[in-house]
Each structure stands twice: as structure tokens, then as C-alpha cells.
N, C-alpha and C positions, 0 to 999 in steps of 0.2 A: 504493500500500500504506500510505503514511503517513496517509492520510485515513480508514482503516478503524479503528474503535475496538477496543480489547481487544488480546489477544496470541494467537499461534498455539497450536494444540493441542500441538505439539511442545514449546513452552516450558512448558506446563502439565505435560507429562510430566517434564521435567527438574526442575521445581520440586518435584513430589511425590516424585521419587526422592531429592532432597537432604533433604527432610523425613521420608523413610521413611513416606510415607502412601500411600493408595490412593483411587481413585475410588469413590464410593458407587454402588450399583446404580441408584438413582433418577437420579443425574446421568448415568450411562452411557446410560440409555434416553432421557433428555431430549436429549442430544447426537445419539444415533444416529437417533432419530425425525426430527429436523430434517434430518439428512443424507439420510435416505431420501426425505423430501418434496422436497428440492432435486434429488436425482438423478432422481426421478420426473418433475419438471418438465423437466429437461434432456433425458432420454431420450425421453419420450413426447410432449411438446408441441413441443420444439424439435429433436429428433433430433440432439442434440449429445453427443459422447463427450468427457469431460474428458481422459482418458488420462494424467493426472499427479496423481491424488488421493492426497495424502500428509498427514500431520499438520501439516506446515509450511504447507500451502495451505488449512487449515481454521482460520478465525479464530473465537475465542470472545469475545463482547462482554459487555455487562451481562446478568446472570442467564443466562449461557451461551447467548447468542444466536449461532447458527451462521451464518457467512458463508463460502462457498466462493470462493476467489480463484485467481489465476494461470491464466488461460485461454490462455496462450501456446501450449500444445500441443494445445488443444481442436480438434475437427474436427466439422463438421456434415456428416453423411453422408446419402446417399439411402436411401430405404426399402428394407429387405432387402438392403442392400449390406454389404460387409465392408471393413475397413481393414487395411493391410499394413505401415505404417511402424513401425519399432521405435523407440519414443520412451518417455519417462517415467523414473521412478526404479526401479532394478532391484529394490530391496527390496519394492516394492509392485506389481511387474509380474506379470501372470497367466501361466500356463504357455504359452498360445498365443503370447503376445508373445515369451517366451524362446525358443520353438521357431521363431520367424519364420513363424508361420502366420496366416492371416486371423483377425481378431477384430472384435468389435462392442461394444455397450453393456455386456455382461457383464464386460468388463475392469474397469469402474468398480465393479461388484458385488464382484469379487475384492478390489480395493483397499479397499472399505468393510469387508469382512470382516477385512482386515489391521488397519485402524484400530480396529475393535471389539475385536480380540484385544489390541492394544497398550493400549487403555483399561483392559482387565481385568488385564493383567500388567505394563504400563509398558515392555514390550520388544516389538520387532517379531517376528512369528511365524517369519520366515526370516532368518537372519543367519549369515554366514561370511566370513572374510577371504579365502577362496579363491573366485574367481568360478565355477569349474567346480562346486565343492561347493555353492555357493549356488544355481546353476541347477538342480542335481539335486534339492535340497530343494524348490524351487518346483514343478518338474514333478511330483514324487511327492507334493506336499502333505504333507511330513514336518515336523511342528512339535510342540513340547511342549504337552500339554493344559493347560487352565486349572486351577490348583490346586483340589482339591475343597473345598467348603464356603465358598469365597470369594464366589461368586455363585450365582444360581439356575441350574437346568439349561437354562433358555431361552437364557441367554447362550452357553453352550457349543454348544447346538444351532444357533443362528443362525451362529456362527463356522464350524461344520463345514459347513453348507449353502453359505455364501458362498465357502469355500475348497475347493470341489469342483474337482478338477483337470480333469475333462471339461467343456468349455464347453457341450455340449448338455445335460448333466445339471444344470449350475449354474443356479439360479433367476435370473430377471430381477428388477428392482427392485420390480415389482408383487407378485410372489410373496413376496419378502422382507418387504414391508410387510404382506401378509396373515398372515404367520407371527407378527408382533408386533401384530396388530390389537387385542388386548385392552389391551395397554400403550398403544398409540396412542390408543385411545378414551378412556382415563383422562386422557391428556395433553390431548387436544382438549376434553374436558369441563371440565378445569381452565381452559383458555384461554377457553372460552365463559362460564364463571362469572365470571372476572375481567373480561371485557369487559362483561358485564351489570351488574356492580357499578359499574364506571367510568361506564357510560352513565347509570345512575340518579343517581349522584353529580353528574355533569355537568348533568343536567336540573334537579336541585334547586338547584344553584348558579346556573344560568341564570335560573330563575324568581325566586329570591331577589334576584339582582342587578337584574333588570328591575323588580321591585317597589320596591326601594330607590331606583333611579334615577328612576322615575316620581314617587315621593313627594317626593324632593328637588327634582326639576325643578318640580313643581307649587308647592312652597313658595317656591322661588326666584322663579318668575314672579309669584306673589302679592306677594312682598316688593318686587320691582322695580317692579311696577305702582303700588303704594302710594307708593314713593319718588318715582316720576315725578310723580304727582299732588301730592305734598307739595312737591317742588322747584318745580313750576309755581306753586303757591300762594305759596311763598316769594318767587319772582321777581316776581310781580305786586305783592305787598305791599311788597317792598324797593324797587321802582321808585317807589312812592308816598311812602315814608317816607325822610327824609334826616337826621333828628336822631338823636343817639346814644341817646336814651331810646327812640326808636322801634325802633332796632336791637336794644336790650336786650330789649324786650318781644317782638320777633319771635323772638329766639333762645330765650327761655323757651317760647314757643308751639311752636317747632320741636322743642324737647326733649320737650315733653309729647306731641306727635304721634308722635315717634320712639319714645318709651316705649310708646305704644299699639301701634305697629307691631311692636315687639319682643315685646310680650305676645301679639299675634295670631300671630306666627311660632311662639312656644312652644306655643300651643294647637294649631296645625296640625301641629307636629312630634310632639305627644303623642298623635295619633289612632291611631298604630300600636302603642300600648302593650299592647293585649290580643292582638295577633297572635302565634302561637307561632313560635319560632325555635329549631330543634334544633342548629344549628351556627353559629359566627361566620363572617363573610365577610371575607376579607383585603382585598378591594377597596373596602370601605366608606370607609376612611380616605382613600384616593386620590381617590374620587369626591367626597367632601365637601370636601376641600382644593381641588380644581379648581373646584367650585361656588362655594366661598367666594371664591376669587381672582377669578372672573368677576364676582360681585356687587360686590366691592370696586373692581374696575377700572371698572365702569359707574358706581358711585357717585362715584368719583374724577372721572370726566368730567362728571357732572351738577354736582358742587359746584365744579369749575373754572369752569364757565359762570357760576355764581352769584357766584364771587369777582370775575370780570371785570365783571359787570353792576352789582354793588352798590357804593354810594358809601362805606359804612362798612366797617371791617375785618371780614371774615367767616371768617377762618381758625380762630378758636375754635369757630365753628359747625360748620365742616368736621370738626375734630378730635372734637368731641362726637358728631357723627353716626357717624363711623367707630368710635368707642369703643362706642357702643350696639349697632351692628350686629355688631361683632366679638364682644361678650359674648353676644348672642343666638345667633350661630352656634356659639360654643364650648359654650354650655349645651345646645344641640340635639345637638351631636356627642357630648357626654358622655352625654346621655340615650340616644342610639342605641347607643353602645358598651356602656353598662351593661345595656341590654336584652338584648344578645347573651349575657351571662353569667348570666342568671337561671336558678337551678336547678342550676348547676355548682358542686360543693363545692370550696372552696379557690381559686376563680377570683378574678381581680382585673381591674377594668375597665382598658381601655387609656387612656393619657393623651391629652388633647385636643390637637389640632394648634395650633401657634402662629398660623397663618393670616396671615402677613405677605404683603401684595400690593404689587407694584411695577409702576408704570405702564411700558408698553413704551417710551415715548419717553425714559424716564430710564435705560434699560439701555444699557450701553456694553460694547464688546468688551474682554475681559481678555487679558492676555499669557499664552499657553500655553507653559510651559517645555519641554514635550515636543516641541511643534512647532518650537521654536527649535533643539533638539538634532537633530531630523530634518532640518531645513533645512541645518544645518552639515554633517551627515553626508552629505547629498545632494551638497553642493558638493565634498567630498573625493572621493567615489566618481565624481562626474561628471568630474572632472579626470583620474582614473586610467583612465576609459573613452574618453578622446579619442583620435583617430587619431594614430599616431606622426608626428613631425616629421622634416624632412629632416636637420636637425642635432640633436645631442644637447641637449635642454633640461634644464638642471641643476635649475631650479625644479620642474618636473614630476617629475624623478627623486627629489628630496627628498620631495615630497608622496606619491609612490608608496611610499617607504620608511616614511613616517609611517602610511599606511593599512595596510601589512603589520604594523606593530607594534601597531595597534589590533586587528587580527583574527588575532593570533598564537595559537599553541596555549596559551600561558600566560594569555591574556586571558579575561575573563568579562564578562557584561552590566554588572555594577556598575562594573568598571574602565573599560569603554567609555564609560559615561555620565559618569564622573568626568573622563576625558580630554577629551571633547567640551565639558564645562562649562568646564574650564580654557581650552580654545581659544576659546570664546565670550567669556570674560571678559578675554582677552588677558593671561593670568597671566605674571608675570616668572619663574616657575619654569622650570627646565630640564627638557626631555623626557628620558626615560630615557637613561642614558649610552651604551648600545650602539645608540642609534637610528641614528647615521651609521655605516654599515659600510664596509669597505675599498673596495668598488667605487664608492661615492659619493666617497670621498676621492681617487680617481684622477681625478675630474672637476674638481678644484680649479684655479682659475686661477693662483694664486700659486705661485711656484717653491718656497717653503719648505713649502707645504702646511699653513699654519696658518690661513688665512682663506679664506672663500668669498664671492665678490661676488654679491649678489642683485640690487641695483638701484643705479644711479648717480644717481637723481634726488634733489634736496634734500628734506629733511624726512622721509625714510624711513630706517629702519635699513638700512645697506648691507652690513655685514659681521658675522660672528659668529665666535667662536673655536671651531674644530672640537674642540680638546682639551677645552674646557669643556663644549661641547654647544650646543644650540639651544633657545631659550625658546619658550613657546606664543605669545607676542606676535609674535615674528619669524615663526613658522610661519603665524599668521593673516595677516600682511602678505604672505607669499609666496603663500598661497592666493588672496587677493583680487587680487594682481597677475596671476596666471595666469588668473583668471576674466575680468578686464577684457581681457586680451590675446586670449582665445579668443571674445570677444563673448557671454559667458554672460548678461550683464544686458540685452542687446538682446532676448532672448526671455523673460526672467523678471522684467522690471521691474514688471509688474503682478500677479505671481503671489503674492508673499509680503507679509504685513502687518507682519512683525516684522523689524527690522534690527539684528543683533548688532554688536558692536564690529568695526570694520574694513570694513564694507560701504560702498558708495559714497554711501548716504544718511545715514550717520552724520555728526554735526556735525564730528568731527575730519577726516573725509574731505572734507567740503565746504569 
């Protein structure tokens, strides 16, 4: 149930009652039509009787999307057979169920009529604190009519037909749907129109994206080919020239050729200027940024080869090539984005992307603070899930109390994050005063009950004052000791990349 979006129809009833509001008739038909379509599928295609159709089992999602839930009492019956089990909610049970008579799919039609009545009045049609009186009302179909003028006569007519006490005279879901066929056709026409509009919009965006992608790809391939030829010429000439004057002339020649390349790139980018564009495309920026990064990465590899092969310093040459290509890409991107806004009053072009490209071999893994918190929290929960020991383990008992304080009723996500951070940092602060409870103090080894022995090995904090409390640093030490005792690191030594304070790979531990 927690995976279904929206709230139940019963919650909507309570909310409207508190606000003293009513359902609009359009909204009533929107919900009831979807309910009829769902029941038609269940009854006619699957031969399933829900048997517990109530407002609490009808979920309303975005734009009143109806979802029928709770099929715990549903039954799939054989064709032309009847059911006899008395199940369901009494307020929405049909007369044949109340009288313990055989029933079929029309029991759900009765429940749908009760739901339609409650959408119109915000109250169930049959209600009484006395069960005998309630059963009498249901069998006789005695209910207060819908107030006049609130809704059309069709609403009252559908309610009356669905709440027919005689099961033979009561319509099935097909007949109910035929009675609201005109409303249902308007609803389906609206859905068809919306679908057609969405399909046309999707097709336009698909063609536009394909056109932009092919144009950008063609420009990038042309640019890359010319850069490859230029790099090859530069490599051949640099291998023949060894003097600084030769390198300077080669650099100026490379700059002239690169300027020519940038000019050609601008000309190829401007060929689309006269093509009409009725809408801007949000994916343009993403596509151009990725294209720019690819070209910069390839150019970086080309110029790295030249740096290694040339005798003179060629890093200024590499920087100048990157600057020229970046300017050409930025200008082309501004040109493309400005083109999207032609003819739109008050519009403003989108800013060009910075276009910073980083080589993959220079990327390093960063420390993720959220992952550190999750690892530490996993350690605490792992200890509390260990099988019980033969003798009382005081360390694990203290950790269990600490976990309960983390997930107490007064705690919240922000408090949990703050507590785990302090534990990771080995803070000298005291954990909350009521952390050690009376049953923990019964386990103290000392006769006076003032100290708790944690570990007798040198170099580790061995005791703490129960009256004063326990620090996060001491708690971290206790946790790591228990993890080593239970062999936790024998299975997780290669799992984590980050080692907070107190772990076995920390310099202090080594």
C-alpha cells in the first residue's frame, strides 16, 4: 500500500467534510467512470469479485487516477456460479450478503452505488449504531435521497439503479456503464485528444533532437578530422625543427591554421540559421556540452602526443589550441540558443556553457560523507543483529542501548546524522545523559558501580565514569573492539574505500 501514490477516497471525504466542501459533478463522473472500467475488467475478463469495495480501498492519485486495492477478500469464481461466504464491510454489503444468500459480481455493483452516493453526500447511504437496524436498512434499501439541485438527475438515477435490493433486478457493470455512456464518451474523447497532442509533441521533439544531433555530430567530425591533419603536420614539422625560432614560427602557423579551422566551424554551424524552430529544446545544452567534452578530450590526447615528441616546450601551443576551440564552441552554442528564441517577445537567450573538460586519467575518487555515515550506521546495526552470546556481553549491550537512543521516538533524521558524525569524528562530547539506563548499570563490574571496564589492553581507554556519561570517542572504540572480536573485517576488508577514525586501517590503529 505504501508504494501506491495518492490517498484513499475515504481520506478525501474526511478532508472535504472538514473544509465544508463538496465534490464537483465532473470529478464524481471522472472517478466513477474509472471505477466502472476497473470493475468491468475484473468481472468480465477475469471473473473476479472484489467483495470489499469501500472508499478506503479506492486510491486517488495524480489528477484523480483511480486504483482499486486490497484484494485480500477477492474471489475468482467459475462461470455462472455463486459465492456464499459472508465477508466485507457491512456498510457496503449488499442485501444478499446480509441475508446469507448466494451472491455474485452484482455485490460489487451495490458497493459502487454506495461509493457514488457517498461522493455526492460525503456520508454512506446506510448507517446505524444498531446492527439489526443497519441490516434492515440495507435489505429494504432505505436511504436518504441526494439533496435536490446539488447534482444532475443522472447521479440520483445511477444510485437508485445500483442500490436495487433485488439482485436479479440490479444491473451488472455493463448495464451501469451503458447508462452513463454519454458521460463516458466525453471522458474517453478527452483522453484521446490528450494522447494525440502528446504524440504530436513527442514526434516534433524527436525530429528536432535528431536534426540537432546530426548537425552537431557532423560539425564535430569535421573539426576532429581537420585537427588530426593539423596535428600530423605539426608533428612532422616539429621533428625537423629543433631551434627555438623554428618552434616560434611553427606555433604562429598552428595558430593561423586553428583560426581557419574555427572560422570553418562557425560557417558550418550557421547553415541552420534559416530553418524554422517553433519551440526551444531543453536537451540542446546537454548535447552540446557532451560534444564539447568529447572534442576537448580527443584534442587533449592529440596534443599530449605532441608534447612528448617535440624537443621544445609546446605547452603554450596546447593552451592556445584549447582556447581557440573553446571560443568556437561557445560562439556556436550561443548562436544555436539565440536561434531558438527568434520571434518570442521578451525572451532572453540562455547562457553558454563553461565547457570545462577533464581528462579521465586525472579524475580521482572523492570522499563521500554520506557513504561514511552509512558505513558507520551499518556497523552499529550489524552488531545489534549478531546472535546472542553464551555470557552477557557488556560491550554489545552498551552498543544496543546506543542504537535505541539513535532510533528513539524523540529522534529525527537530522539528529541521527549529527550523532553519527560525532561518532565518526571521535568527539570528546558526552552522549546524552540518560543513555546508560538502570539495566546497563546492573552489569557493572565494580562493586561501587561507578566504573565500567571495557578493555584491559594498553593504549585504549579502559574505563569511563557512569555518573558523567560516555563520550563518542569511547563509544567508537567499543564498536571497533566488538567488530574485531566478531570477525567483521574478515568479510568486509575489501568492501569499503573510506576508513573513519577508529577503524583498523586508521594510522592510530596501526
